[in-house]
N, C-alpha and C positions, 0 to 999 in steps of 0.2 A: 503493498503499501503506500504512495508516494501522500508525501506528508503536508499540506499547502502553506501551509505558512511557520518559517523556522523563524525566533525571535533573538538573540544575542547581545551583551552590551561591548563593546568594543570600544579601545582607547583612539580616541580622536588626535593627542598630544603628540605619542609613537608613528603614528600614518598606518597602524596594525589595521582600523576601522574599513580606513580605506582599501586598503591591498584588501581586503575580506573580501569588500564588495567587487572588486576587479574580477578575481579571481571564481567568487560567485557566477558574474556574470560571460566569466569564459566557459562557466560550467550548466547554462544554461538557465540562469533565475535574475530573479527581475524584481527589481527594491519595488517594493507595494510602500510602505511605510518607512521613515528615518525621525529617531526624533533627537535632538540633541542635548543631551546631559552636563549642567552646570553644576558645584558644588553648592553654591550661593548664587545671588544676584548679583554679584560685582567682578567675579570670577569668570576667567569666557571656556564655553560649554570644550573637557577635558574627556567625554564617552560620546558613545550612541548608542541607539536603540535600534536593530534596521531588520524589518520587514520583508522576509523575502519570499516570491510566489515564482513556482513556474509557468506560469502564463503574464506574459505584459498587459499594464493597464496604465491606469491612472498615478501618482505616483504621490502619496503627502511628505508634508517635512514640517517637523513641530518641535520646539524646546521644550524641556522641563529644568524647573530650578529642585535639586534635594531640599538644601534650609533653607529657613524663611531666615531676616537678621536676627531675630532674639532663639533662631539655634533650633527653631523648631520643626519639626519634619510639615514639606510644604503636604499642600492634598493632592494631590497630582501622586508622589510620590508614595505615600499611603496608600491609597489609590492602586498602585501598580502593585504593591511586593503586601501586602496585608494575607496576602492567601498565604503566604509563607513563613510569616510569626505565630506561634501560637499566641504570645500575650502583647495585647499593645490597647 
């Protein structure tokens, strides 16, 4: 069975995210969604989340901040990780 979407966190700073995307394209995968992730509002994104699909289609781009200035996790981060934590 072919998996329709694969999501993976990749490091932007090292270029591994862009390299992974290039390798995925060479193997027939297409970018369907990309989220650039930053630690807080004052820092540039340093990782990305990619959703890949075997079919070409519309590409959606987004950005997400992990923590607010008060060091609380953002709602976007909590929503993304909620199912992976026992307590929150």
